[in-house]
Structures are given as structure tokens and as C-alpha cells.
N, C-alpha and C positions, 0 to 999 in steps of 0.2 A: 463230093460234094461240090454245090454250086457257091461262086463267089462270094466271098464273107463278105458279109456291112455289120462292121462292127459301132454298136452307139458307146460311148463309152460316157458314162454320169462319174463325177469324183463327190464323194460326198467328204468333206473338210470339218474333219470334228476335233473341236481345241478342246487339250487335256487341261483340267481344270486344278490350276493352281492355289494355296488358298492366298487369301487377299488380292488374287490375282482380276485383272478383268474377263471376257466371255459370258457374262451372263447379263438376261434384263433384268431390270431393277424388279418385275416379278419372280425370277427366283432367285433373287437376293429375299426376297421377303417371304419366299417358301422355305428358304434354310431357316431361319428364323420364327417361323412357326412351325414348325415340323412337317407342315403339308405341304406332299408336290405341287409341281404348277409345269404348264407346260411354256415352252418358249417361246417367247410372240416373233422374234427374228428370223430373217429369211437368209437362206443362204443359197449362192448362187454357183450352179453344178456345171460346169462348164466341160462340155467332149473335147478329150484329144485325141490326138493321128493313131487309131492302135489300127495293125492287119492291113487296114483300108483307109481310106478318106473319107467316111462319112462320121460329120462333126456334127451333133445335138449340144443346142444348149439350154438347160430345163431351169425352173425356176423351183422349187422346194423348201415348204419351211415348215412347220408343225399340224401346218393343214394335209391329210392325205391326198398325195398328188400319182393320178391314175398314169402311168405310161404307156401304157394297150390294158384291152378289156383282159379283167381279171388277174392284169397285175400290176400293185400298186406299191410305193413307198411312203417313209416318213421318217423325221428324225424327232428324235425324242431328249430335251437337254435340260439337266437339272435332277431333283430328287428324285429318286424312282420308290422307294418305297420299301425298297427290298431287306435293308440291313431289321425295320421295324416287321416285317412279314416272318424272318427266324426270329428274331427277340422273342415276339408273342406265341412261338412254340410251332409254325409254318403251318403245314395243311396234309391233311391227308386224301383229302379229295380236292378234284377241280371245284365242287358244291364251296369246299370251307375256302380255296380261291378265293373265289367270287366274293363271299360273305366279309374277308377281309377287306376286298378290294371296296365293298360297297358301305362297312364301316371306317375303314381305315383312309380312305383315299377320296372316294367317293361322296366322304360325309349324309349317308344314309340314301343317296337319290341314284339306286339300281337301274333306270331305265330298261328293266327286263332281258338284263345281261345274264347270261349263260354260259358256261364254258363246258364242252361236250369233244374228248377227244371219242377216236375211233380209228379203226385198224386202218393202215395202211402198208405200202412195201416199198424199201427205198435198197438203195446200193452205194457204197461208198469205198473208195482207195486213198490209199496215202502212197503217194512216189514221189524219187526226187526228180529239183527240175533239173532239167540239163544244162542252164546257166547259174545253178548255186542255189542252194536251198530245199525249199518242198512243197507240195502241191496237194492238198487236199481236195478230193472232188467229190462229190452227192446227189443223187436222183432223189425226188421224190415223188415214188409213184401215187396214186389214187383215182378217184372221182376227177373231172372236171370241178373246180375251185377256184375261190378268191386268193390268190397268194398279196400276202404286205410282207415287203424288207423294210425291217427295221433297222436306224440307226440308233444305237444310244449311243451318248453322253451323260453318265450317272455322274451324280455330282461325288460320289464314294462310291468308285470300282473302273473296271480296264475299260474304254470304248469299243464298241463293239457293233456288228453285223449281221442280223439275226434274220430269220424267215418264221413267216406264221401262215399259218391254214386260216382263213377268217370263218371257213365254216365250222370253226370249230368253236369259233365268237359270235353269239348266237344272242340274238333281240326279242323281247316277247310279241306276238301282236298288236301291230297298232301303235309300237315302239320305236325311237326313233333313237341310238346313240351316237352323241355325239363325236366329234374326230378323238377328243381329248381322250374321251374315255375307251373307244377301241383302241387306240394309242398305248394309254396302262395298260389293258389290258391283255392288249397284244406280248408286253412286256415278261408278262408273266407265263405267255403261251407258246415261247419259238423252239422249233424242231429240229434246227440247226443251227449253226453259227460260229464267227470267230473272231476273237479279239486283238484289240492292238499286241497284247505279245507273241500272237502267230498261233492262238491255242485254239483248236478247232474240235467241235462237238458236234455229234447228229446222234439221233433215235432213231434205232429200226425194230421195227414189229416184229416178233416169231410167232406162231400159227399152232399154238398149245395151248392146254385146258388153263394151265396154272396160272399163277397170276405172282405178283410180290407185293407183301405188305410186310413188313419188317417189321417188328411191336419189341424193342430194347430200349426202349423208356428217354432214345436221343430226340432229336427236334424234327419232324419229318417235314416230307418233301416229297410232291408227287413229279412224274416224268417231265413235264417242261420247266419248274420251278427248280429244278435241279439243273436244267439247260444254264438255265438264268445265272445260277449259283455258280456255275464251274466259270461262265462267259464274265463275270465281273469279277471273279474272283482268282483261278486261275492262269496261272503263265505257262507251268510246264504240266506233260502229263504226270509224273508224282506229286505234284499239286494239287489235280483234280481228281487221284485216286487216295489222298490224303483227307481232300475236304469230303468225297464220297462214303468214305468212314465213317464221317462224324456226324450223318444223317441217317435217319431212317426212311428209305424209300418207299413211296406206293406208287403202282403202276395206276395212270389213267384210266379207269373204266373198266380196271380187270384184267386188262390187255400187256402180255408178257413183249417187254420190251429188253433190248441190250443198247449198248452204247459206244459208239464209234469213237475216239481219243486220241486226237494228234498235236504233236507237236512241230513249232518252229525246227527242231533241231533232230526232227524226223522219227521221235519215238513216236510209234500208234500202236494203241492197244483196244482191245473190246472188252467191256466188264458187262458181265452178265451175273442173272441171279438167280442160282437154284437152290430151294427151299431155303429161300430168304437168307442166303449166305452170297455173298460178293465175289466172284471169282476172274480171274484178270485173266489173259489169255494177248499175247503178244500177237498181231496180224496187218497186213497193211490192207488188208480188202476183209467188207464186214457185207454180205446181205441179211438174209431173214429164217436163220437156222443157226443153233446151238452149235457154238467153236468148241467148248470148255472138254475135257476126258468128261467120260462119264456115260451112267443111262441114257442121260440125255442126248449126246450129242447126235449131231445129223436133223430132231428134229424140228421138223421147219417144212416147208413148199417146197418140191421138186424145181420148181421154176428159178426159186434162190439157189439152191444148187447148181442149177446153169449158168448164172448170172456171177458165181461166185469163180466157177472155173472158169469164165469168159475173162474177166479182171484179172485173175491170177495168172493164167497165161501170158496177159497182156504183159503186167507189170514184167513178168520174167523175159519177155523177146525183147522189153524194152525197161529196163531197169530206170532210166531218166527218161523225161517224157519234157517236149515245150508244152505251151497251155491249150497248143490246138490238139497234142495227141491227148492229153487228158481228156479232154472236151472230145475228142473222136469212141476214144475208149468208154465215157459215160455213153454216148449215143449210141454203143454197141450194145449197151444192155439196157436201153429205153424199152420200154414198153410196146412201141411198133416195130418193134423183130417178132413180138410173141404170140400176135394175133387179138390178144384181149380187150374186154371194154373198159379198161383202165388205161391212162394217160401218163406219162412222166411230166408232172405238173410244172416241174423247176429242175433245173439241174444248173450246179453251180462248181467252179474250178474256182478254191480258193487258192492265195498263193500267199503261204507263209513267211515270206520275207518282204516281200512291197507292200502285202497290207493290202492286195486286191481282193475282189470279190467278182468271177465273172458271170452273169446268169442267160442260162437260153430258155427260155419259156415255151411250154407246152411243145418241146422237140422241135422246137424251130432253130436248130443248131446254126443256120446262116446269120444269126442276129445276136449280139450281146450285150448285156446291160452292163457297164464297170462303175461298182464302185471303190473307194478308197477310203480307207481311214488310216488320219494322220495325225498326229500328235504335234502342235506348235507353240 
């Protein structure tokens, strides 16, 4: 590796207490009216000296900030409407999620908004931190896309940092979505993330003709709203599993998926759905094939097996790692190793104790964007 330049960006998320400050007047009006509102506040994000001496200071507010081409960040603060989404029955499809946003959040102003999740590949690993605690690493493999990091400070729920593929949030021809609309839609479309309790979650695709569409009369959730549910409400793997069992999951666009979930105590599992039955498998590594025992076990791409074996062998050789070693493990299974048209659009190392997220964009492992969740 060349000399590592680390750009450290710290997001300070103030955890709301009833009657305490931290919201603008608009956010307070949002609570009384029941409508979400974007905070107009601005945070100063100061670089800290990490690994090397590159320091960057950035101003980020509720306006989407481009950090480099194809990689942006935004902060949301206030009522996110998610409790109302669940209370209203949730959604079985991405289209129904959009309908909720348009009618319940945007007050009928659609702006050409659509959501369209498409197939992608991923690798995740959970490993002990050499300095104590645990890391969760994640690669998102897809075509070239625009990524958005969303730090969420919900009025009712845990603070979190998550990542969204903006190609999945579309606008109609001739339409322009405001930053507020994009950010609100992004809250309902995370593909991975970590919350203030150190719970991490990622969705990984499986190449299979089957789909997930549970129908037991419970509230409905989609692939990405399941992730938002866990980030907002779950502190541990056990809590995450209990929550998922309370809902009927419907995989977006009929793609088969499974979830990687890990907590700050080092518990890590894969959650799979076979014949619409939820199955939990303990594992520190997840790629893109079934792990659960039975006739489906192993179904997925050949390359996903190769990536799984590489990461499993790496953890066996290094049962505890530094942040740099986790980064290198993700690099070892990034798409540039396999000569495909896809790329690893982002890699993340979540530190589940320090509550930091180190992002590497488009396989540039020499430069990291650091985000930190803190409560004050």
C-alpha cells in the first residue's frame, strides 16, 4: 500500500432528551404538528489526526455535501416519520414506501420520486478489535453509482450512520428533488449502517429465483426499511432478531437477500429467509450465498464463495485486527481483484466501541473518510 492519507470527518450527533435543547425552532414545530422537518443547523466537522497528518475541516448541514465525485454526506435531525410508517401498516414494496413518503411526509409533492432497488454484491466480516471491542467491515459491490452517507438524529430512536445508493432513489424526467426530499427518502433506503449502540447491519444479495414475501398478518417491511427499523430500535443482535420476527418481510424487487447483523459484544449472525421462514446462522462472514443448512445451502455465485473463503481464512489467521488490517481484508475481496465490470463502490470499517465509521470510496484504500457518532 502507498502512504495512507486519512481524511477524518467527525459528525457530532446530539442525542435528544425531552425538554432539552439541540433542535431548531422548526424541529420543535415539527414535533407539535406531527410532520418531519429538516434541521437548518450547521455542524462544523473537524478533521482529527488519524494515521497520518492530513487534516480537513468541512462544513456540513441539512444540505447534501459532495465530498468527492460520486460520494456525498448529509445530516438529518428531527422526526423521521418512521413510527407513523410502521403504525400505518408499513409497506410491501418500494412503491408503497414512496406512496407513504409522498402522502405522509411530502404532503402530496412527489417531485417524480421513485425507489428501485437493484441487484448487487457484498462482503461483510465481524472481527475482534486488537485494542478491544469489535469491528464490522463491509464492501458494497455494484456498478458506478452515487453514494450518500446519512447521519440520522431521529427524535424517537438511536442516532446512526448509514449508506444509500442514490441510483436507487430516482426522479422523473424534468423533475428536481430537493435535498430535503432526497434525504428523507434516503432515510428509508439504507443498505448498511451502525447506530449509537454499536449495532451494525448490512443487506447482501443472493442470486436465486426465490423471493421473500411473508404473509402472516404482521406489519410489512421492505429490505431497506428493515435496516432502518434495526438502526432506529435495536441495540443488540438479540433485539434485532426479536424485532424482525415481529414483521413480515418483503424483499425489494423480488430479489433474494440475507442480512448480516453484529453488535458491540461481538455477536454476529446471518439472517436468511427460506420458504419465507426466518433462519438465523451464527457467522462472522457473509457474502452472497445461503449459509443455512438444507437444500439451499451454498446457492449463490461462485465468486461469493471465493470471497467468503478469503475472509474466513483471514480471520482464522488474525482473530483480532487493527482498523488498517480490516481495511486490507476488505481490499483483498474488492472487485478489482476479480477483473469484473463492477466495482466496490464503498468499503466501511465500523468500530463498534469507538462508534466510528471509516469509509473508502471506489477502492481507493489510501484515503479514508472518518465519521463518528457521539452523544452529549
